[in-house]
C-alpha positions, 0 to 999 in steps of 0.5 A: 476541534482539530483532527490530525492528519495522517502523515505521509512517509516516503519509501526510502524513510519508511525502510530506514527505519524498519532497516534500523529496527531489525539491527537492534535499536528499540520501537520506542527509541525510533518512534520517538525520534521520528514522531510517529503517533505510535510504535504500532506504525513501525510494527505494521511496517516491519510486518509488510517488510517481513511478508512482502519484502522492500516492495510492500513498503512502496507507495500504491497508486490510490483508485480503481485501475484503468481498463485495458482499451484493447481488452475485448469486452465479454459478450452478453447473452443478449448480443449472442442471442441478437447475433443468432437471429441475424 
């Protein structure tokens, strides 16, 4: 059994598709032309574009953000008690 892998679309392609939809082309024609799995993909891009603007369509970095090495770590209650005893 073969599982389809999700396609990755660039920021430029997403923006172009959303602008074509907003100019009046139908979801079905755009989805068929690009080979999208469903017109729902286009609907999601349009919803993101309307709520977050152009930057919402940009790819986001994956994973957890790195910790800032210059940020002081919070002092635990145990460390505070140790300092008091010293």
